[in-house]
C-alpha positions in Angstrom: 62.5 21.1 14.6 61.2 17.2 15.4 58.9 18.9 17.8 57.2 21.2 15.5 57.0 18.3 12.5 55.6 16.1 15.4 52.8 19.0 16.1 52.1 19.6 12.5 51.7 15.8 11.9 49.3 15.8 14.9 47.2 18.9 14.0 46.7 17.6 10.3 45.8 14.0 11.7 43.2 15.8 13.7 41.9 17.9 10.9 41.6 14.7 8.8 39.9 12.7 11.5 37.4 15.4 12.3 36.6 16.1 8.4 36.0 12.3 8.1 33.3 12.4 10.9 31.9 15.6 9.3 31.4 13.8 6.1 30.1 10.9 7.7 27.6 12.8 9.8 26.5 14.7 6.2 26.2 11.2 4.5 23.9 9.8 7.6 21.8 13.1 7.1 21.2 12.6 3.5 20.8 8.6 3.9 18.0 9.7 6.4 16.4 12.2 4.0 16.4 9.7 1.2 14.7 7.2 3.5 12.1 9.5 4.4 11.3 10.7 1.0 10.9 7.0 0.2 8.6 6.5 3.0 6.4 9.2 2.0 6.4 8.3 -1.6 5.6 4.8 -0.7 2.8 6.1 1.7 1.5 8.4 -0.9 1.2 5.2 -3.6 -0.3 2.9 -1.0 -2.8 6.1 -0.2 -3.4 6.4 -4.0 -4.0 2.6 -4.5 -6.3 2.4 -1.3 -8.5 5.3 -3.1 -8.7 3.7 -6.1 -10.2 0.4 -4.4 -13.1 2.6 -2.7 -16.1 3.3 -5.2 -16.5 7.0 -5.4 -13.2 7.6 -2.9 -12.5 11.0 -4.6 -16.1 12.2 -3.3 -15.1 11.4 0.2 -13.1 12.3 3.0 -10.5 10.1 4.5 -12.6 9.7 7.6 -15.3 8.3 5.5 -13.0 5.6 3.5 -11.7 4.9 6.9 -15.1 4.0 8.1 -16.2 2.3 4.9 -13.0 0.1 5.1 -14.0 -0.7 9.0 -17.4 -1.5 7.9 -16.3 -3.7 5.3 -13.8 -5.7 7.4 -16.5 -6.0 10.5 -19.2 -7.9 8.0 -19.5 -11.5 9.0 -20.6 -12.8 5.8 -20.1 -12.3 2.1 -23.5 -11.2 1.8 -23.4 -8.5 4.3 -20.0 -7.0 2.7 -22.3 -6.7 -0.7 -25.2 -5.3 1.3 -22.6 -2.7 2.5 -21.3 -2.3 -1.1 -24.5 -1.9 -3.0 -25.5 0.7 -0.4 -22.3 2.5 -0.3 -22.5 2.5 -4.4 -26.1 4.0 -3.9 -24.9 6.9 -1.9 -21.8 7.8 -4.1 -24.3 8.2 -7.2 -26.3 10.3 -5.2 -23.2 12.3 -4.1 -21.6 12.5 -7.3 -25.2 13.8 -8.9 -25.5 16.6 -6.0 -21.7 17.7 -7.2 -22.2 17.6 -10.7 -19.4 14.7 -10.8 -19.5 11.7 -13.0 -18.5 8.5 -11.9 -18.9 5.1 -13.6 -22.0 3.3 -13.1 -20.7 0.1 -12.0 -18.4 0.0 -9.2 -14.9 -1.3 -10.0 -13.9 -4.6 -9.9 -12.6 -6.3 -6.9 -9.1 -6.9 -7.1 -7.3 -9.7 -5.5 -10.5 -10.9 -4.1 -11.5 -14.6 -4.5 -15.0 -14.5 -6.2 -17.5 -17.2 -5.8 -16.2 -20.5 -7.7 -12.8 -19.1 -8.1 -11.0 -21.0 -5.9 -10.0 -24.7 -5.9 -13.1 -26.5 -5.2 -14.2 -29.9 -6.3 -12.2 -31.1 -9.6 -10.4 -27.6 -9.3 -7.1 -29.2 -8.7 -4.6 -31.2 -10.4 -5.0 -35.1 -10.5 -7.8 -36.9 -8.5 -10.2 -37.1 -11.7 -11.1 -39.9 -13.4 -8.4 -39.7 -16.3 -5.6 -39.8 -13.8 -5.7 -43.7 -13.1 -7.4 -43.6 -9.7 -10.0 -45.7 -10.9 -13.1 -44.8 -12.9 -15.1 -47.3 -13.9 
């Protein structure tokens, strides 16, 4: 009788442990799937955001957008970037016209980039001016 009870207890323990392991494996798979979905959604949002930053991106292939970005990154001066931007703008207007698509006349505002005079230049910070007790007249 004792051997039967011991055997049944051992079998029950094995079943409980194996069920727990199977449940843990399922939870790991669920976490992995959720993580993959979240990463995909994040990449989609980044892709959408990046497309919005390139004027006429809806008329371009992914390769063209990448080439444009690389060209902008490799530009040495702000004037060179502005020239690239202006030429690209004209190409996109022509392409839109050829395809019968309307796009805004003006390229989107450059978000996040410092515009000329927008930084902390002379007199742009706190203190150091005439009225700060630093000596004036």
